[in-house]
C-alpha positions as CSV (number, residue, x, y, z in Angstrom):
1,X,-40.8,-78.0,18.1
2,X,-39.0,-81.1,17.0
3,X,-39.3,-80.1,13.3
4,X,-38.3,-76.4,13.9
5,X,-34.9,-77.2,15.6
6,X,-33.5,-79.2,12.6
7,X,-34.7,-76.5,10.1
8,X,-32.8,-73.8,12.0
9,X,-29.6,-76.0,12.3
10,X,-29.8,-76.4,8.4
11,X,-30.1,-72.7,7.9
12,X,-27.1,-72.0,10.1
13,X,-24.8,-74.5,8.1
14,X,-25.9,-72.8,4.9
15,X,-25.0,-69.3,6.1
16,X,-21.7,-70.3,7.4
17,X,-20.9,-72.1,4.1
18,X,-21.7,-68.9,2.1
19,X,-19.5,-66.7,4.4
20,X,-16.6,-69.2,4.0
21,X,-16.9,-69.2,0.3
22,X,-16.9,-65.3,0.2
23,X,-14.0,-65.2,2.4
24,X,-12.0,-67.6,0.2
25,X,-12.9,-66.2,-3.2
26,X,-10.3,-63.7,-4.6
27,X,-12.8,-61.9,-6.7
28,X,-14.5,-60.6,-3.5
29,X,-11.3,-58.7,-2.0
30,X,-10.8,-55.0,-2.8
31,X,-7.8,-54.1,-4.7
32,X,-4.9,-52.6,-2.4
33,X,-4.6,-48.8,-2.7
34,X,-1.3,-47.4,-4.2
35,X,0.6,-44.3,-3.2
36,X,-1.2,-41.1,-4.0
37,X,-0.2,-39.2,-7.3
38,X,0.8,-35.6,-6.9
39,X,1.9,-32.7,-9.1
40,X,5.3,-31.6,-8.8
41,X,7.5,-28.6,-10.2
42,X,11.2,-27.9,-10.0
43,X,12.6,-25.3,-7.8
44,X,13.9,-22.4,-10.0
45,X,17.1,-20.5,-9.4
46,X,17.2,-17.2,-11.3
47,X,18.3,-13.5,-10.6
48,X,15.5,-11.6,-8.9
49,X,14.5,-8.3,-10.4
50,X,11.3,-6.9,-8.8
51,X,10.1,-3.4,-8.8
52,X,8.2,-2.4,-5.6
53,X,6.0,0.7,-5.0
54,X,7.3,2.4,-1.9
55,X,5.9,5.8,-0.2
56,X,8.1,8.9,-0.2
57,X,7.8,12.4,0.7
58,X,9.0,15.6,-1.1
59,X,10.7,18.2,1.1
60,X,12.6,21.5,0.1
61,X,16.2,21.2,-0.6
62,X,16.8,24.2,1.6
63,X,14.4,25.5,4.2
64,X,14.9,28.1,7.0
65,X,12.7,29.6,9.5
66,X,13.7,33.3,9.6
67,X,14.2,34.7,13.2
68,X,15.6,38.1,14.2
69,X,19.1,37.9,16.0
70,X,18.2,41.1,18.0
71,X,15.1,42.3,20.1
72,X,13.3,45.2,18.1
73,X,10.1,46.3,16.5
74,X,9.1,45.7,12.8
75,X,9.5,48.8,11.0
76,X,8.6,47.4,7.5
77,X,8.2,44.0,6.1
78,X,8.4,43.8,2.3
79,X,7.2,40.1,1.6
80,X,4.3,38.0,2.1
81,X,3.3,34.3,1.7
82,X,4.2,33.3,-1.9
83,X,6.7,36.1,-2.6
84,X,9.8,34.9,-4.7
85,X,13.0,36.5,-3.5
86,X,16.6,36.4,-4.4
87,X,19.5,35.9,-2.0
88,X,20.3,39.0,-0.2
89,X,17.0,40.7,-0.8
90,X,15.7,42.8,2.1
91,X,12.8,41.2,3.7
92,X,12.1,43.2,6.8
93,X,13.6,46.3,8.5
94,X,13.7,46.5,12.4
95,X,14.3,49.3,14.6
96,X,15.7,49.4,18.1
97,X,16.5,53.0,19.6
98,X,18.5,51.4,22.3
99,X,21.0,50.2,19.9
100,X,21.7,53.7,19.0
101,X,22.4,54.8,22.5
102,X,24.6,51.7,22.8
103,X,26.6,52.7,19.9
104,X,27.1,56.1,21.0
105,X,28.3,54.9,24.4
106,X,30.7,52.5,22.6
107,X,32.1,55.3,20.4
108,X,32.5,57.5,23.5
109,X,34.5,54.9,25.5
110,X,36.5,54.1,22.4
111,X,37.5,57.8,22.1
112,X,38.2,58.0,25.9
113,X,40.4,54.9,25.7
114,X,42.4,56.4,22.7
115,X,42.9,59.7,24.6
116,X,44.4,57.8,27.5
117,X,46.6,56.0,25.2
118,X,48.0,59.3,23.6
119,X,48.6,60.7,27.3
120,X,50.4,57.5,28.1
121,X,52.6,57.7,24.9
122,X,53.3,61.6,25.5
123,X,54.3,60.8,29.0
124,X,56.5,57.9,27.8
125,X,58.2,60.3,25.3
126,X,58.9,62.7,28.0
127,X,60.3,60.3,30.5
128,X,62.4,58.7,27.7
129,X,63.9,62.0,26.8
130,X,64.6,62.8,30.4
131,X,66.4,59.4,30.9
132,X,68.5,59.9,27.8
133,X,69.7,63.2,29.0
134,X,70.4,62.0,32.6
135,X,72.2,59.1,31.2
136,X,74.4,61.3,29.0
137,X,75.1,63.7,31.8
138,X,76.1,60.8,34.1
139,X,79.0,60.2,31.9
140,X,80.7,63.2,33.5
141,X,81.4,62.2,37.3
142,X,79.6,64.4,39.9
143,X,77.1,66.1,37.6
144,X,74.0,63.7,38.1
145,X,73.4,61.5,40.9
146,X,73.3,57.7,40.1
147,X,69.9,57.3,41.9
148,X,68.3,60.0,39.6
149,X,69.3,57.9,36.5
150,X,67.9,54.6,37.9
151,X,64.5,56.5,38.9
152,X,64.3,57.9,35.4
153,X,64.9,54.4,33.9
154,X,62.1,52.7,36.1
155,X,59.8,55.6,34.9
156,X,60.5,54.8,31.2
157,X,59.8,51.0,32.0
158,X,56.4,51.9,33.9
159,X,55.5,54.2,30.9
160,X,55.9,51.1,28.4
161,X,53.6,48.9,30.7
162,X,50.9,51.9,30.9
163,X,51.1,52.2,27.1
164,X,50.5,48.3,26.6
165,X,47.6,48.5,29.0
166,X,46.1,51.6,27.2
167,X,46.5,49.8,23.9
168,X,44.4,46.7,25.2
169,X,41.7,49.3,26.5
170,X,41.6,50.7,23.1
171,X,41.3,47.2,21.4
172,X,38.4,46.1,23.9
173,X,36.5,49.3,23.2
174,X,36.8,48.9,19.6
175,X,35.4,45.3,19.8
176,X,32.4,46.5,21.8
177,X,31.8,49.4,19.1
178,X,32.1,46.6,16.3
179,X,29.6,44.3,18.2
180,X,27.1,47.2,18.6
181,X,27.6,48.0,14.8
182,X,27.0,44.5,13.9
183,X,23.8,44.3,16.1
184,X,22.6,47.3,14.2
185,X,23.1,45.4,10.9
186,X,21.2,42.6,12.2
187,X,18.1,45.1,12.1
188,X,18.1,44.4,8.2
189,X,16.8,40.9,7.7
190,X,17.8,39.6,4.2
191,X,17.1,36.4,2.4
192,X,19.9,33.8,2.7
193,X,19.2,32.1,-0.6
194,X,16.8,32.2,-3.4
195,X,13.3,30.9,-2.7
196,X,9.6,31.4,-1.9
197,X,8.2,32.7,1.4
198,X,5.8,30.1,2.7
199,X,5.0,31.5,6.0
200,X,4.7,34.9,7.4
201,X,3.7,35.6,11.2
202,X,4.5,39.2,11.8
203,X,3.3,42.8,10.7
204,X,4.7,46.2,11.1
205,X,4.8,47.2,14.6
206,X,5.1,43.8,16.1
207,X,7.8,43.4,18.8
208,X,10.2,40.3,17.6
209,X,13.3,38.9,19.1
210,X,15.6,35.7,19.2
211,X,13.1,32.8,19.2
212,X,13.0,30.4,22.2
213,X,11.2,27.2,22.5
214,X,8.1,27.1,20.2
215,X,8.0,30.7,19.1
216,X,6.9,31.1,15.6
217,X,9.3,32.6,13.3
218,X,8.9,35.9,11.5
219,X,9.0,34.2,8.1
220,X,9.8,30.8,6.4
221,X,11.7,30.6,3.2
222,X,12.1,27.5,1.1
223,X,14.0,26.7,-2.0
224,X,11.5,24.9,-4.5
225,X,13.7,24.8,-7.5
226,X,15.2,21.7,-6.2
227,X,13.5,19.1,-3.9
228,X,14.5,16.3,-1.9
229,X,12.4,13.1,-2.3
230,X,13.1,11.2,1.0
231,X,12.3,7.3,0.8
232,X,12.4,5.3,4.1
233,X,13.6,1.9,2.6
234,X,13.2,-1.3,4.7
235,X,16.5,-2.8,5.4
236,X,15.8,-5.9,3.4
237,X,15.6,-3.8,0.1
238,X,18.8,-1.6,0.7
239,X,20.6,-3.6,-2.1
240,X,18.9,-1.2,-4.7
241,X,20.1,1.9,-2.9
242,X,22.9,2.9,-5.3
243,X,24.0,6.5,-5.8
244,X,23.4,7.9,-9.2
245,X,20.4,5.4,-10.0
246,X,17.5,6.9,-11.8
247,X,13.9,6.1,-10.5
248,X,10.5,7.2,-11.5
249,X,7.7,8.4,-8.9
250,X,4.1,9.8,-9.2
251,X,2.3,12.3,-7.2
252,X,-1.5,12.6,-6.5
253,X,-1.7,16.0,-8.0
254,X,-0.7,14.6,-11.4
255,X,-2.4,11.2,-12.0
256,X,-0.8,9.2,-14.7
257,X,2.1,11.3,-15.0
258,X,5.6,10.1,-14.0
259,X,8.6,12.0,-12.9
260,X,12.3,11.0,-12.5
261,X,14.9,11.6,-10.0
262,X,18.3,10.2,-8.9
263,X,19.5,8.7,-5.8
264,X,21.9,11.2,-4.3
265,X,22.3,10.6,-0.5
266,X,22.1,7.3,1.4
267,X,22.0,7.7,5.2
268,X,24.1,4.4,5.7
269,X,22.4,3.8,9.0
270,X,19.2,1.9,9.9
271,X,16.5,3.6,12.1
272,X,16.0,1.2,15.1
273,X,12.5,2.4,15.5
274,X,11.3,1.7,12.1
275,X,13.9,-0.7,10.5
276,X,14.3,1.5,7.6
277,X,17.1,3.7,6.0
278,X,16.5,7.2,4.7
279,X,17.4,7.5,1.1
280,X,17.3,10.9,-0.7
281,X,16.7,11.5,-4.3
282,X,17.3,14.9,-5.9
283,X,14.3,16.3,-7.9
284,X,14.7,19.1,-10.4
285,X,11.7,21.4,-10.0
286,X,12.6,24.5,-12.0
287,X,9.0,24.9,-13.2
288,X,7.6,24.6,-9.6
289,X,5.1,22.1,-10.5
290,X,5.8,19.8,-7.6
291,X,5.1,21.1,-4.1
292,X,7.0,20.4,-0.9
293,X,5.2,18.1,1.4
294,X,3.7,16.1,-1.2
295,X,3.5,12.3,-0.7
296,X,4.8,10.2,-3.6
297,X,4.8,6.6,-4.8
298,X,8.4,5.7,-5.9
299,X,9.1,2.6,-8.1
300,X,12.0,1.1,-6.3
301,X,13.9,-1.8,-7.8
302,X,14.9,-4.7,-5.8
303,X,17.8,-6.8,-6.8
304,X,19.9,-9.5,-5.0
305,X,23.6,-10.0,-5.4
306,X,23.2,-13.6,-6.3
307,X,20.3,-15.6,-7.8
308,X,17.3,-16.6,-5.8
309,X,15.1,-19.9,-5.4
310,X,11.8,-19.5,-6.6
311,X,8.7,-21.7,-6.2
312,X,5.0,-21.1,-7.0
313,X,3.1,-19.5,-4.5
314,X,0.7,-22.4,-4.1
315,X,3.7,-24.6,-3.1
316,X,4.1,-22.7,0.2
317,X,2.2,-24.2,3.2
318,X,1.8,-22.8,6.6
319,X,0.8,-23.9,10.0
320,X,1.2,-22.6,13.5
321,X,4.7,-21.9,14.1
322,X,6.2,-22.9,10.7
323,X,6.1,-22.2,6.9
324,X,7.4,-25.0,4.5
325,X,7.3,-26.5,1.1
326,X,6.9,-30.3,0.6
327,X,9.9,-31.6,-1.3
328,X,9.8,-35.1,-2.9
329,X,13.0,-37.1,-2.8
330,X,13.3,-41.0,-3.4
331,X,9.5,-41.3,-3.7
332,X,8.8,-39.7,-0.2
333,X,7.7,-36.5,1.0
334,X,9.9,-34.1,3.1
335,X,8.8,-31.0,4.9
336,X,11.4,-28.2,4.2
337,X,11.2,-25.0,6.4
338,X,11.6,-21.9,4.5
339,X,11.1,-18.2,4.7
340,X,9.4,-16.3,2.0
341,X,10.8,-13.1,0.4
342,X,9.5,-11.2,-2.6
343,X,7.0,-12.2,-5.3
344,X,8.1,-12.2,-8.9
345,X,4.8,-13.0,-11.0
346,X,3.4,-16.3,-10.0
347,X,6.7,-17.3,-8.3
348,X,7.8,-16.6,-4.7
349,X,11.3,-16.2,-3.4
350,X,12.2,-18.7,-0.8
351,X,15.2,-19.3,1.5
352,X,15.9,-22.7,3.1
353,X,17.4,-26.0,2.5
354,X,16.6,-26.1,-1.1
355,X,18.6,-26.6,-4.4
356,X,17.8,-25.6,-7.9
357,X,16.0,-28.5,-9.6
358,X,14.6,-30.0,-6.4
359,X,10.9,-31.5,-6.9
360,X,8.4,-29.8,-4.8
361,X,4.7,-30.3,-4.6
362,X,2.6,-27.9,-6.6
363,X,0.2,-27.7,-3.7
364,X,1.6,-27.5,-0.3
365,X,-0.7,-28.7,2.5
366,X,-0.3,-30.1,6.1
367,X,-2.4,-33.0,5.0
368,X,0.4,-34.6,3.2
369,X,2.6,-35.6,6.1
370,X,6.4,-36.0,5.9
371,X,7.7,-39.5,4.9
372,X,4.5,-40.1,2.9
373,X,5.2,-42.5,-0.4
374,X,3.8,-40.7,-3.4
375,X,3.9,-40.9,-7.2
376,X,4.6,-37.9,-9.0
377,X,3.5,-36.1,-12.1
378,X,5.6,-33.2,-13.5
379,X,3.8,-30.0,-14.0
380,X,5.1,-26.9,-15.5
381,X,6.4,-24.1,-13.5
382,X,3.5,-21.4,-13.6
């Protein structure tokens, strides 16, 4: 036991000596770590010229649901689905016997009113002649009583009122006759413009009348020689909506083939439900290849009024609640909040507190905290 205690003490002293030597030796200390090195690129400022694919729909330049203006039976119908017609062509003929009775009654009332007018004028002429004779005779004292002259004068004035009333009655009767005659003209249904019949819902013998509610029309006529290409453009891309600008579009019916149209009308009002603005392009369709109702893909050019700031897509980092890029200034990192715009090749449009030529990290990540000292290595904008 006495031998073991000194031995243990000697071993402890030796270990302490080794630890002290290791602590004091400079070669045993690890080299201090320097700032991390990251790749950076310059923020690019250049005009944005991007073409997007936007959905659109072809619709007829003119389209009308043909509905009769009067109630009647279809006597004949000369067209069917697919029929091509010219403006003014007779499409259908209706018959309404009651209109014949109404016209006969209107003609009778007009004749009666004209007869009453003639009676009033004849009476007025007679009373006017009597008044003139009495007035001339009254020039000789004692021949005609003065009261008789006054009565004759009042009769003439009353006759004038009767004539005016009879003339109004004649005009009213004539208007009724014209109305009935016009209603008879409505029995002939003609094409309002050149086009193609795309819908037919009645046949000969059917009872038809002015439509109400959801009643189906007799016929539907569309003008296919000229179409409207309606594109709902998001408000962020309205800068390209310039009247007269030519654009290309494609339709599923002709894969690999492009068509051209020009911007003709802009709604100039944003739809609050969709946040889009309707833009119409006129499409010539004289050969009838394109069908109304077809969906299209329109190549829509997007341009800005001023140059945009662009960075590589890898430079943009996102966390819950924020999107940012890491800018390096004076050897330290900064998180700069941005909003992203359009993509132009490998670059993305950004909006934020950035200037052309700013250095940003090629790889944006929330692991590189703001205020971190870094060394930088310039990389080419890809």
